[in-house]
DRENDO-1510 file (C-alpha; in Angstrom, 1 decimal, always signed):
<recs>
REC; n; res; u; v; w
REC; 1; MET; +9.5; -11.5; +147.4 .
REC; 2; ILE; +12.6; -11.1; +149.7 .
REC; 3; THR; +11.3; -13.9; +152.0 .
REC; 4; ARG; +10.8; -16.3; +149.0 .
REC; 5; THR; +13.9; -15.5; +147.7 .
REC; 6; VAL; +16.0; -16.4; +151.1 .
REC; 7; GLY; +13.9; -19.6; +151.4 .
REC; 8; LEU; +14.8; -21.0; +148.4 .
REC; 9; SER; +18.4; -20.5; +149.1 .
REC; 10; LEU; +18.1; -21.8; +152.5 .
REC; 11; LEU; +16.2; -25.0; +151.0 .
REC; 12; ALA; +19.2; -25.6; +148.5 .
REC; 13; LEU; +21.6; -24.9; +151.5 .
REC; 14; GLY; +19.7; -27.2; +153.5 .
REC; 15; ALA; +19.9; -30.0; +150.7 .
REC; 16; ALA; +23.2; -29.1; +149.1 .
REC; 17; CYS; +24.6; -29.5; +153.4 .
REC; 18; GLY; +22.7; -33.6; +153.6 .
REC; 19; GLU; +19.8; -31.7; +156.1 .
REC; 20; SER; +16.9; -33.5; +156.2 .
REC; 21; SER; +13.8; -31.6; +154.7 .
REC; 22; HIS; +11.9; -32.3; +157.5 .
REC; 23; ASP; +13.6; -29.9; +159.5 .
REC; 24; SER; +11.9; -27.1; +157.0 .
REC; 25; PRO; +8.3; -28.6; +155.6 .
REC; 26; ALA; +7.2; -25.1; +155.3 .
REC; 27; LEU; +9.9; -24.3; +152.9 .
REC; 28; ALA; +9.6; -27.4; +151.1 .
REC; 29; VAL; +5.7; -26.7; +150.7 .
REC; 30; THR; +6.4; -23.0; +149.0 .
REC; 31; ALA; +9.2; -24.0; +146.8 .
REC; 32; ALA; +7.6; -27.3; +145.3 .
REC; 33; SER; +4.2; -24.9; +144.7 .
REC; 34; ALA; +6.5; -22.4; +143.0 .
REC; 35; ALA; +8.3; -24.7; +140.8 .
REC; 36; THR; +4.9; -26.1; +139.7 .
REC; 37; THR; +3.4; -22.8; +138.8 .
REC; 38; THR; +6.6; -22.1; +137.1 .
REC; 39; SER; +6.5; -25.3; +135.1 .
REC; 40; ILE; +3.0; -24.3; +134.2 .
REC; 41; ALA; +3.6; -20.4; +132.7 .
REC; 42; VAL; +6.0; -22.6; +130.9 .
REC; 43; ALA; +4.4; -24.6; +129.4 .
REC; 44; GLU; +1.0; -22.3; +128.9 .
REC; 45; SER; +3.8; -19.7; +127.1 .
REC; 46; ALA; +5.3; -22.7; +124.8 .
REC; 47; LEU; +1.5; -24.2; +124.0 .
REC; 48; THR; +0.7; -19.9; +123.2 .
REC; 49; THR; +4.0; -20.0; +120.9 .
REC; 50; GLN; +3.0; -23.0; +119.5 .
REC; 51; ARG; -0.8; -22.3; +118.5 .
REC; 52; ARG; +0.3; -18.4; +117.0 .
REC; 53; THR; +1.3; -19.8; +113.0 .
REC; 54; ALA; +1.9; -17.5; +110.5 .
REC; 55; ILE; -1.7; -18.0; +109.4 .
REC; 56; THR; -2.7; -16.7; +112.7 .
REC; 57; GLU; -0.3; -13.6; +112.2 .
REC; 58; ALA; -1.2; -12.8; +108.8 .
REC; 59; VAL; -4.7; -13.0; +110.0 .
REC; 60; ALA; -4.0; -10.3; +112.8 .
REC; 61; GLY; -2.9; -8.4; +110.4 .
REC; 62; ASP; -4.9; -8.3; +107.5 .
REC; 63; ALA; -8.5; -8.6; +109.4 .
REC; 64; PRO; -8.7; -4.6; +110.1 .
REC; 65; THR; -8.5; -3.8; +106.7 .
REC; 66; VAL; -11.5; -5.8; +105.7 .
REC; 67; VAL; -15.0; -4.5; +105.3 .
REC; 68; THR; -18.6; -5.2; +104.6 .
REC; 69; VAL; -20.3; -3.9; +101.5 .
REC; 70; GLN; -23.9; -3.5; +101.6 .
REC; 71; THR; -26.4; -2.1; +98.8 .
REC; 72; GLU; -29.7; -1.7; +98.0 .
REC; 73; VAL; -30.8; -1.6; +94.4 .
REC; 74; VAL; -34.3; -1.0; +94.0 .
REC; 75; ASP; -36.1; -2.9; +91.6 .
REC; 76; ARG; -38.7; -1.0; +89.4 .
REC; 77; SER; -40.6; -4.1; +87.7 .
REC; 78; ALA; -44.2; -4.0; +87.8 .
REC; 79; ASP; -45.5; -6.9; +90.0 .
REC; 80; PRO; -49.4; -7.0; +89.1 .
REC; 81; PHE; -50.1; -8.1; +92.6 .
REC; 82; ASP; -48.6; -5.3; +94.0 .
REC; 83; ALA; -51.0; -2.8; +92.9 .
REC; 84; PHE; -53.4; -4.4; +95.2 .
REC; 85; ASN; -51.1; -3.0; +97.8 .
REC; 86; GLY; -50.0; +0.6; +96.1 .
REC; 87; THR; -46.6; -0.5; +95.4 .
REC; 88; SER; -44.6; -0.8; +92.4 .
REC; 89; GLU; -40.8; -1.1; +93.5 .
REC; 90; ARG; -38.7; -3.3; +96.0 .
REC; 91; VAL; -35.7; -2.3; +97.9 .
REC; 92; LEU; -33.5; -5.6; +97.3 .
REC; 93; PRO; -30.5; -5.7; +100.3 .
REC; 94; GLY; -26.9; -7.1; +98.4 .
REC; 95; LEU; -23.7; -7.9; +100.5 .
REC; 96; GLY; -20.0; -8.8; +99.4 .
REC; 97; SER; -16.7; -7.9; +101.2 .
REC; 98; GLY; -13.9; -5.2; +100.4 .
REC; 99; PHE; -10.4; -4.3; +101.6 .
REC; 100; ILE; -9.0; -1.0; +102.5 .
REC; 101; VAL; -6.2; +0.5; +100.4 .
REC; 102; ARG; -5.7; +4.0; +101.4 .
REC; 103; ALA; -5.9; +5.6; +104.8 .
REC; 104; ASP; -8.3; +8.0; +104.0 .
REC; 105; GLY; -11.5; +5.9; +102.8 .
REC; 106; VAL; -10.1; +4.3; +99.3 .
REC; 107; ILE; -12.1; +0.6; +99.4 .
REC; 108; VAL; -11.7; -1.9; +96.5 .
REC; 109; THR; -14.2; -4.6; +96.0 .
REC; 110; ASN; -16.0; -6.4; +93.0 .
REC; 111; ALA; -18.1; -4.3; +90.2 .
REC; 112; HIS; -20.6; -6.8; +90.4 .
REC; 113; VAL; -21.4; -6.4; +94.6 .
REC; 114; VAL; -22.5; -2.8; +93.7 .
REC; 115; ALA; -23.8; -3.6; +90.4 .
REC; 116; GLY; -26.9; -1.5; +89.8 .
REC; 117; ALA; -26.7; -0.2; +93.6 .
REC; 118; ASN; -29.0; +2.4; +94.7 .
REC; 119; SER; -26.9; +3.6; +97.4 .
REC; 120; ILE; -23.8; +1.9; +98.9 .
REC; 121; SER; -22.7; +1.6; +102.6 .
REC; 122; VAL; -19.4; +0.2; +104.2 .
REC; 123; ALA; -19.0; -1.6; +107.8 .
REC; 124; LEU; -15.6; -1.4; +109.5 .
REC; 125; ARG; -14.5; -4.3; +111.0 .
REC; 126; ASP; -16.3; -2.4; +114.6 .
REC; 127; GLY; -19.3; -1.9; +113.0 .
REC; 128; THR; -19.4; +1.2; +112.7 .
REC; 129; THR; -20.8; +2.3; +109.4 .
REC; 130; TYR; -20.1; +4.6; +106.6 .
REC; 131; PRO; -22.4; +6.0; +103.2 .
REC; 132; ALA; -20.2; +4.9; +100.4 .
REC; 133; THR; -19.7; +7.1; +96.8 .
REC; 134; LEU; -19.0; +5.1; +93.9 .
REC; 135; LEU; -15.5; +6.6; +92.8 .
REC; 136; GLY; -15.7; +4.3; +89.6 .
REC; 137; LYS; -16.0; +0.4; +88.4 .
REC; 138; ASP; -14.8; -1.6; +86.1 .
REC; 139; GLU; -17.2; -4.9; +84.7 .
REC; 140; THR; -14.5; -6.6; +82.0 .
REC; 141; ASN; -12.6; -6.8; +85.5 .
REC; 142; ASP; -15.4; -7.1; +87.6 .
REC; 143; LEU; -12.9; -4.5; +90.0 .
REC; 144; ALA; -14.7; -1.3; +92.0 .
REC; 145; VAL; -13.5; +1.6; +94.1 .
REC; 146; LEU; -15.4; +3.3; +96.3 .
REC; 147; LYS; -14.6; +5.9; +99.1 .
REC; 148; ILE; -15.9; +6.2; +102.4 .
REC; 149; GLU; -15.7; +9.9; +104.3 .
REC; 150; ALA; -12.5; +8.5; +107.1 .
REC; 151; LYS; -9.1; +9.0; +108.2 .
REC; 152; GLY; -6.1; +6.7; +110.0 .
REC; 153; LEU; -7.6; +3.7; +108.4 .
REC; 154; PRO; -5.0; +0.2; +108.6 .
REC; 155; ILE; -4.5; -0.2; +105.2 .
REC; 156; ALA; -4.3; -3.4; +103.4 .
REC; 157; PRO; -1.0; -4.8; +102.6 .
REC; 158; LEU; -0.6; -5.5; +98.8 .
REC; 159; GLY; +2.0; -8.0; +97.6 .
REC; 160; GLN; +2.7; -9.4; +94.6 .
REC; 161; SER; +0.7; -12.4; +92.3 .
REC; 162; ASP; +3.3; -13.1; +89.7 .
REC; 163; ASP; +5.8; -15.3; +91.9 .
REC; 164; LEU; +2.7; -17.5; +93.3 .
REC; 165; ILE; +3.6; -21.2; +94.1 .
REC; 166; ILE; +1.0; -24.0; +93.8 .
REC; 167; GLY; +0.6; -25.8; +96.6 .
REC; 168; GLU; +1.3; -22.7; +98.9 .
REC; 169; TRP; -1.4; -21.3; +102.0 .
REC; 170; VAL; -3.6; -19.1; +101.4 .
REC; 171; ILE; -6.2; -17.3; +103.3 .
REC; 172; ALA; -9.8; -15.8; +102.4 .
REC; 173; ILE; -11.0; -13.2; +104.6 .
REC; 174; GLY; -14.6; -11.8; +104.2 .
REC; 175; ASN; -17.8; -11.9; +105.6 .
REC; 176; PRO; -19.7; -14.7; +104.5 .
REC; 177; TYR; -23.6; -14.5; +104.8 .
REC; 178; GLY; -23.5; -10.6; +106.2 .
REC; 179; PHE; -25.1; -9.9; +109.4 .
REC; 180; LEU; -26.9; -13.2; +109.5 .
REC; 181; LEU; -24.1; -14.5; +111.5 .
REC; 182; GLY; -24.7; -11.8; +114.0 .
REC; 183; ASN; -21.0; -10.2; +113.7 .
REC; 184; PRO; -19.5; -7.9; +111.8 .
REC; 185; GLU; -16.1; -9.1; +111.8 .
REC; 186; PRO; -15.2; -11.0; +108.8 .
REC; 187; SER; -14.1; -14.4; +109.3 .
REC; 188; VAL; -11.7; -16.9; +107.8 .
REC; 189; THR; -10.4; -19.7; +105.6 .
REC; 190; VAL; -7.4; -21.9; +104.9 .
REC; 191; GLY; -6.6; -23.5; +101.6 .
REC; 192; VAL; -4.0; -23.7; +99.2 .
REC; 193; ILE; -3.2; -22.2; +95.7 .
REC; 194; SER; -4.6; -25.0; +94.0 .
REC; 195; GLY; -3.6; -23.2; +90.6 .
REC; 196; THR; -3.1; -19.7; +88.6 .
REC; 197; GLY; -3.7; -18.7; +85.2 .
REC; 198; ARG; -7.1; -20.2; +85.2 .
REC; 199; ASN; -9.9; -19.2; +82.7 .
REC; 200; LEU; -13.7; -19.5; +83.6 .
REC; 201; VAL; -15.6; -20.0; +80.4 .
REC; 202; ALA; -19.0; -22.0; +82.0 .
REC; 203; ARG; -20.9; -19.3; +84.4 .
REC; 204; SER; -20.0; -18.8; +87.9 .
REC; 205; GLN; -21.2; -16.2; +90.6 .
REC; 206; GLY; -20.0; -12.8; +89.2 .
REC; 207; SER; -20.9; -10.9; +85.8 .
REC; 208; ALA; -17.8; -11.0; +84.0 .
REC; 209; MET; -15.7; -13.3; +82.3 .
REC; 210; TYR; -12.7; -14.1; +84.4 .
REC; 211; VAL; -9.3; -15.0; +82.7 .
REC; 212; ASP; -5.7; -16.0; +84.1 .
REC; 213; MET; -7.5; -16.3; +87.6 .
REC; 214; ILE; -6.1; -17.9; +91.2 .
REC; 215; GLN; -7.6; -21.1; +91.8 .
REC; 216; THR; -8.0; -21.6; +95.6 .
REC; 217; ASP; -9.8; -24.6; +97.8 .
REC; 218; ALA; -9.9; -22.2; +100.5 .
REC; 219; SER; -14.0; -22.1; +101.0 .
REC; 220; ILE; -15.6; -19.1; +99.6 .
REC; 221; ASN; -19.5; -18.6; +99.8 .
REC; 222; PRO; -21.6; -15.7; +99.0 .
REC; 223; GLY; -20.7; -12.7; +100.6 .
REC; 224; ASN; -16.9; -13.2; +100.1 .
REC; 225; SER; -17.1; -11.7; +96.9 .
REC; 226; GLY; -14.4; -8.4; +97.1 .
REC; 227; GLY; -12.4; -9.8; +100.1 .
REC; 228; PRO; -9.0; -10.2; +99.8 .
REC; 229; LEU; -7.3; -13.4; +99.2 .
REC; 230; VAL; -3.7; -13.4; +101.4 .
REC; 231; ASN; -0.6; -15.4; +102.0 .
REC; 232; ALA; +1.1; -16.9; +104.6 .
REC; 233; LEU; +3.6; -13.8; +104.9 .
REC; 234; GLY; +0.5; -11.3; +105.2 .
REC; 235; ASN; +0.2; -10.1; +101.9 .
REC; 236; ILE; -3.0; -9.9; +100.0 .
REC; 237; VAL; -2.2; -11.7; +96.7 .
REC; 238; GLY; -6.0; -11.5; +95.0 .
REC; 239; MET; -9.7; -10.7; +95.3 .
REC; 240; ASN; -11.9; -13.2; +95.8 .
REC; 241; SER; -14.3; -12.8; +93.4 .
REC; 242; SER; -15.8; -15.9; +92.0 .
REC; 243; ILE; -16.8; -19.5; +92.8 .
REC; 244; PHE; -17.9; -22.6; +90.4 .
REC; 245; SER; -20.6; -24.5; +91.7 .
REC; 246; PRO; -23.4; -26.5; +91.0 .
REC; 247; SER; -25.0; -26.3; +94.2 .
REC; 248; GLY; -24.5; -22.4; +94.2 .
REC; 249; GLY; -22.3; -23.4; +97.6 .
REC; 250; SER; -18.7; -23.4; +98.1 .
REC; 251; VAL; -17.0; -26.9; +96.5 .
REC; 252; GLY; -13.4; -26.1; +96.8 .
REC; 253; LEU; -13.4; -24.3; +93.5 .
REC; 254; GLY; -12.9; -20.7; +94.2 .
REC; 255; PHE; -11.3; -17.8; +92.1 .
REC; 256; ALA; -9.6; -14.6; +93.0 .
REC; 257; ILE; -8.3; -11.8; +90.7 .
REC; 258; PRO; -4.6; -11.4; +90.8 .
REC; 259; VAL; -3.6; -8.5; +92.5 .
REC; 260; ASN; -1.2; -7.0; +90.1 .
REC; 261; ARG; -4.9; -6.3; +88.4 .
REC; 262; VAL; -6.4; -5.0; +91.2 .
REC; 263; ARG; -3.6; -2.8; +91.6 .
REC; 264; HIS; -3.5; -1.3; +88.4 .
REC; 265; VAL; -6.9; -1.5; +87.4 .
REC; 266; THR; -7.5; +0.7; +90.7 .
REC; 267; GLU; -5.2; +3.3; +90.1 .
REC; 268; ASP; -6.6; +3.8; +86.4 .
REC; 269; LEU; -10.0; +4.3; +88.2 .
REC; 270; LEU; -8.7; +6.6; +90.8 .
REC; 271; ALA; -6.7; +8.4; +88.4 .
REC; 272; HIS; -9.3; +8.6; +85.2 .
REC; 273; GLY; -13.0; +7.4; +86.7 .
REC; 274; THR; -12.0; +4.4; +84.4 .
REC; 275; VAL; -9.6; +1.9; +82.5 .
REC; 276; ARG; -8.3; +2.6; +79.5 .
REC; 277; ARG; -8.2; -0.6; +77.5 .
REC; 278; PRO; -5.4; -1.9; +75.2 .
REC; 279; TRP; -5.7; -1.9; +71.8 .
REC; 280; ILE; -2.7; -3.0; +69.0 .
REC; 281; GLY; -5.5; -3.8; +66.3 .
REC; 282; LEU; -5.0; -7.2; +66.0 .
REC; 283; LYS; -8.5; -9.9; +65.7 .
REC; 284; PRO; -8.1; -13.6; +66.4 .
REC; 285; GLU; -10.2; -15.9; +64.2 .
REC; 286; ILE; -12.2; -17.8; +65.7 .
REC; 287; PRO; -11.8; -21.6; +65.6 .
REC; 288; GLN; -14.4; -22.9; +63.6 .
REC; 289; GLY; -16.2; -26.6; +64.2 .
REC; 290; GLN; -13.4; -27.6; +67.6 .
REC; 291; VAL; -14.3; -29.4; +70.8 .
REC; 292; GLN; -13.7; -27.3; +74.1 .
REC; 293; ARG; -10.6; -29.0; +74.5 .
REC; 294; GLU; -8.8; -28.8; +70.8 .
REC; 295; ALA; -9.4; -24.8; +70.9 .
REC; 296; LEU; -7.6; -24.3; +74.3 .
REC; 297; ARG; -4.3; -25.6; +72.4 .
REC; 298; ALA; -5.2; -24.4; +68.9 .
REC; 299; GLY; -2.9; -20.9; +69.2 .
REC; 300; VAL; -4.1; -17.7; +68.1 .
REC; 301; VAL; -3.9; -17.2; +64.6 .
REC; 302; VAL; -4.6; -13.4; +63.6 .
REC; 303; GLY; -8.4; -13.7; +61.9 .
REC; 304; ALA; -7.5; -9.6; +61.1 .
REC; 305; VAL; -5.3; -6.7; +61.2 .
REC; 306; VAL; -7.1; -3.0; +61.4 .
REC; 307; PRO; -5.4; -0.9; +58.8 .
REC; 308; GLY; -3.4; +1.8; +60.3 .
REC; 309; SER; -3.6; -0.3; +63.6 .
REC; 310; PRO; -0.4; -0.6; +65.9 .
REC; 311; ALA; -0.1; -4.0; +64.9 .
REC; 312; ASP; -0.4; -3.1; +61.1 .
REC; 313; ARG; +2.7; -0.8; +61.6 .
REC; 314; VAL; +4.6; -3.4; +63.0 .
REC; 315; GLY; +4.0; -5.6; +59.7 .
REC; 316; ILE; +1.6; -8.6; +61.7 .
REC; 317; ARG; -0.5; -10.0; +59.0 .
REC; 318; ARG; -3.4; -12.1; +58.9 .
REC; 319; GLY; -2.6; -16.0; +59.0 .
REC; 320; ASP; +0.0; -14.9; +61.5 .
REC; 321; VAL; +0.2; -17.0; +64.6 .
REC; 322; LEU; +0.6; -15.5; +68.1 .
REC; 323; VAL; +3.1; -17.4; +70.1 .
REC; 324; ARG; +4.2; -15.4; +73.4 .
REC; 325; SER; +3.6; -11.6; +74.6 .
REC; 326; ARG; +6.4; -10.2; +77.1 .
REC; 327; ALA; +7.1; -14.1; +79.1 .
REC; 328; ARG; +3.7; -15.3; +78.7 .
REC; 329; ALA; +3.4; -18.3; +76.6 .
REC; 330; ILE; +0.0; -17.9; +73.9 .
REC; 331; ARG; -1.7; -20.9; +73.7 .
REC; 332; ASN; -4.8; -19.7; +73.3 .
REC; 333; SER; -7.4; -16.6; +73.0 .
REC; 334; PHE; -7.9; -16.6; +76.6 .
REC; 335; ASP; -4.6; -16.5; +77.4 .
REC; 336; TRP; -4.4; -13.4; +74.8 .
REC; 337; GLU; -7.4; -12.2; +76.7 .
REC; 338; ALA; -5.9; -12.1; +80.1 .
REC; 339; GLU; -2.4; -10.3; +78.6 .
REC; 340; LEU; -4.2; -7.7; +77.6 .
REC; 341; LEU; -6.1; -7.1; +80.5 .
REC; 342; ASP; -2.6; -6.7; +82.3 .
REC; 343; LEU; -1.3; -4.6; +79.6 .
REC; 344; ARG; -1.0; -1.1; +79.6 .
REC; 345; VAL; -1.8; +1.8; +77.2 .
REC; 346; GLY; +1.8; +3.2; +76.2 .
REC; 347; ASP; +3.7; +0.1; +77.2 .
REC; 348; GLN; +6.1; -1.4; +74.4 .
REC; 349; VAL; +5.8; -5.1; +74.2 .
REC; 350; PRO; +7.9; -7.8; +72.9 .
REC; 351; LEU; +5.5; -10.0; +71.0 .
REC; 352; VAL; +6.6; -13.2; +69.2 .
REC; 353; LEU; +4.5; -14.7; +66.0 .
REC; 354; LYS; +5.1; -17.8; +64.2 .
REC; 355; ARG; +5.3; -16.9; +60.1 .
REC; 356; ALA; +5.9; -20.0; +57.7 .
REC; 357; GLY; +6.9; -22.2; +60.6 .
REC; 358; ARG; +9.8; -19.6; +61.4 .
REC; 359; ASP; +9.8; -17.3; +64.7 .
REC; 360; MET; +9.2; -13.4; +64.4 .
REC; 361; PRO; +10.2; -11.3; +67.3 .
REC; 362; VAL; +8.1; -7.8; +66.8 .
REC; 363; SER; +8.0; -4.8; +69.2 .
REC; 364; VAL; +4.0; -3.2; +69.4 .
REC; 365; THR; +2.9; +0.3; +71.3 .
REC; 366; ILE; +0.0; -0.3; +73.1 .
REC; 367; ALA; -2.4; +2.3; +72.1 .
REC; 368; ASP; -6.3; +3.1; +73.1 .
REC; 369; ILE; -8.9; +1.4; +71.8 .
REC; 370; PRO; -10.1; +3.4; +68.9 .
REC; 371; GLU; -13.6; +4.3; +70.5 .
REC; 372; VAL; -11.5; +6.5; +72.8 .
REC; 373; SER; -10.0; +8.9; +70.4 .
REC; 374; ALA; -13.2; +9.2; +68.2 .
REC; 375; ALA; -16.0; +12.0; +69.2 .
REC; 376; LYS; -19.0; +11.5; +71.5 .
REC; 377; VAL; -22.1; +12.4; +71.3 .
REC; 378; ALA; -24.5; +12.2; +74.8 .
REC; 379; VAL; -27.9; +11.4; +74.2 .
REC; 380; LEU; -30.5; +12.2; +77.0 .
REC; 381; LYS; -27.4; +12.1; +79.5 .
REC; 382; GLU; -28.2; +8.5; +79.6 .
REC; 383; LEU; -26.4; +7.3; +76.4 .
REC; 384; GLU; -22.7; +7.8; +75.0 .
REC; 385; LEU; -22.5; +7.0; +71.5 .
REC; 386; VAL; -19.4; +6.9; +68.6 .
REC; 387; THR; -20.1; +6.4; +65.1 .
REC; 388; LEU; -19.1; +3.3; +63.4 .
REC; 389; THR; -15.7; +3.6; +61.7 .
REC; 390; PRO; -13.8; +0.8; +59.6 .
REC; 391; ALA; -11.0; +0.2; +62.3 .
REC; 392; ILE; -14.2; -0.2; +65.0 .
REC; 393; ARG; -15.7; -3.0; +62.7 .
REC; 394; VAL; -13.0; -4.8; +61.8 .
REC; 395; ASP; -12.3; -4.7; +65.6 .
REC; 396; ARG; -15.0; -6.0; +66.8 .
REC; 397; GLY; -16.0; -8.1; +64.2 .
REC; 398; ILE; -19.4; -5.9; +63.3 .
REC; 399; ARG; -21.0; -6.6; +60.3 .
REC; 400; SER; -23.1; -3.8; +60.2 .
REC; 401; PRO; -21.4; -1.0; +57.3 .
REC; 402; LYS; -23.0; +2.0; +59.7 .
REC; 403; GLY; -24.6; +2.9; +62.6 .
REC; 404; ALA; -24.1; +4.3; +66.3 .
REC; 405; LEU; -21.6; +2.3; +68.2 .
REC; 406; ILE; -22.9; +2.5; +72.5 .
REC; 407; TYR; -20.2; +3.6; +74.1 .
REC; 408; ASN; -21.5; +4.0; +77.6 .
REC; 409; LEU; -24.8; +3.8; +79.1 .
REC; 410; SER; -26.5; +4.1; +82.6 .
REC; 411; ASP; -27.4; +1.2; +84.6 .
REC; 412; ARG; -31.0; +2.3; +84.5 .
REC; 413; VAL; -31.4; +2.4; +80.1 .
REC; 414; SER; -29.2; -0.9; +80.4 .
REC; 415; ASP; -31.8; -2.6; +82.8 .
REC; 416; GLU; -35.4; -1.1; +80.8 .
REC; 417; LEU; -33.8; -1.2; +77.4 .
REC; 418; GLY; -31.8; -4.5; +77.2 .
REC; 419; LEU; -28.6; -2.8; +75.5 .
REC; 420; GLU; -25.0; -3.3; +76.7 .
REC; 421; LYS; -22.3; -1.3; +75.6 .
REC; 422; GLY; -20.6; -2.7; +72.5 .
REC; 423; ASP; -24.3; -2.7; +71.3 .
REC; 424; VAL; -24.5; -1.1; +67.8 .
REC; 425; ILE; -27.5; +0.9; +66.3 .
REC; 426; VAL; -28.6; +0.3; +62.8 .
REC; 427; GLN; -31.9; +1.9; +63.1 .
REC; 428; ILE; -34.5; +3.5; +64.8 .
REC; 429; ASN; -38.2; +3.7; +64.2 .
REC; 430; ARG; -38.1; +3.6; +59.8 .
REC; 431; ILE; -34.8; +6.1; +60.1 .
REC; 432; PRO; -31.3; +4.3; +59.2 .
REC; 433; VAL; -28.7; +5.4; +61.5 .
REC; 434; GLU; -25.7; +6.4; +59.9 .
REC; 435; ASN; -23.3; +7.8; +62.8 .
REC; 436; ALA; -23.9; +9.0; +65.9 .
REC; 437; ASN; -25.7; +12.0; +65.1 .
REC; 438; ASP; -29.0; +10.7; +62.9 .
REC; 439; ALA; -29.0; +8.2; +66.4 .
REC; 440; ALA; -29.2; +11.1; +68.7 .
REC; 441; ARG; -31.8; +13.4; +66.4 .
REC; 442; ALA; -34.0; +10.4; +66.1 .
REC; 443; LEU; -33.5; +9.8; +70.1 .
REC; 444; ASN; -34.6; +13.3; +70.6 .
REC; 445; PRO; -38.4; +13.7; +72.7 .
REC; 446; GLY; -38.4; +16.8; +70.8 .
REC; 447; ALA; -38.9; +15.6; +67.4 .
REC; 448; GLY; -42.4; +14.9; +68.4 .
REC; 449; ARG; -42.5; +11.6; +69.1 .
REC; 450; ALA; -42.5; +9.8; +72.1 .
REC; 451; THR; -42.1; +6.5; +71.3 .
REC; 452; PHE; -39.2; +4.3; +69.7 .
REC; 453; HIS; -38.9; +1.1; +68.1 .
REC; 454; MET; -34.8; +0.4; +67.4 .
REC; 455; PHE; -32.8; -2.5; +66.0 .
REC; 456; PHE; -29.3; -3.0; +67.4 .
REC; 457; GLU; -26.5; -5.7; +65.9 .
REC; 458; ARG; -25.3; -7.2; +69.0 .
REC; 459; GLY; -23.0; -11.0; +68.3 .
REC; 460; GLY; -23.3; -10.6; +64.4 .
REC; 461; ARG; -27.0; -10.9; +64.9 .
REC; 462; ILE; -29.9; -7.7; +64.8 .
REC; 463; TYR; -32.3; -7.6; +67.7 .
REC; 464; SER; -35.1; -5.3; +68.8 .
REC; 465; THR; -36.0; -3.0; +71.4 .
REC; 466; ASP; -39.4; -1.4; +72.0 .
REC; 467; PHE; -39.2; +1.6; +74.8 .
REC; 468; MET; -40.8; +5.3; +75.4 .
REC; 469; ILE; -39.4; +8.5; +76.3 .
REC; 470; ARG; -41.3; +10.2; +79.0 .
</recs>
């Protein structure tokens, strides 16, 4: 190194004195090689710097927090041909993505990713796989919280979703098609924020009705569900959840749950194992005979107010038109549903209604839905019922005067009996059901009857189901 430095110095000195370079050819060659090497290194460094963008930096920071969620669902539906093979069930694998929100192994994903799963496992970026426990899920928001036994994990940086800019760069990170691609590392697709406040009123991938969603043209495919949508600063702004596609593949219409909603639902699930549903006792009027385009700007007309509810206490009446809640303009029932998803029990919320052409501001306190405070009756450890009350009837638009509302039920009962949360049991065999205790007594297998014919109300119509308790 000293010789090369001296040689370069002598060469420079010789040139300055007007001496010919032919007097020192070895020094001239050494200097030219060094200059060439330096030029190449500078060029490569500049090129590397140009290749590193906000997008590559965001991916480098967030990719280690993204996981692959693998599930197994046991399908017990009887196939007549299985009897010949001595089998009556199949194991169906499922796949999705998720991201780590706590260093001790708390992970969030979509509820539809883990729906009906008999077992769940989580694979980290390096392929390390852990069994996972479901801490809680909320189908309405399509969110689930998992836990693995690990420590010191990288945490996903949660940003904000209330200041998104249409056209700003975003990155979808996940594991589309999973290990079919032969690598546990998540892959990335890039696009922009195409829209905000989107309401999906048609069928899409995922099991929930989606309102107030982020729309992106970043490619989202099967297996991406539950993965993060990241902005150019490396902050997570949403959870990739759904696509709208006639073919089943990405056509540039991807949707993500806003991260502010992901955050507060996750907090509720971790604290309570369930999400406290906001309620004020205001029942929107269902527009009759309107085409979809007209319904989207028809406003929210109050069709009913539950007696004694928060809405009733502040003077809201049937026929009032709800036009604003906090900073959100309410143009249709989807806007109101989206607002309810972001409200929390105990919040004091300013509303603006129109009455006789004049604005009427009110401040209402968000409460729990009525059935939360009602006494629960457990049936067979897989069915939780609530006696139908006048408040619940008005709030849910139930036509039956009496019955037992299904407040909660296991996936097995839902799959095998075709029942859903919110259904109202009105009769079992020939016994009318007036309350939850009636239903519990009628369903008691110790009563000497093991075959049941149940009638229940859903969406204003009566359905029936037959089943046997063994």
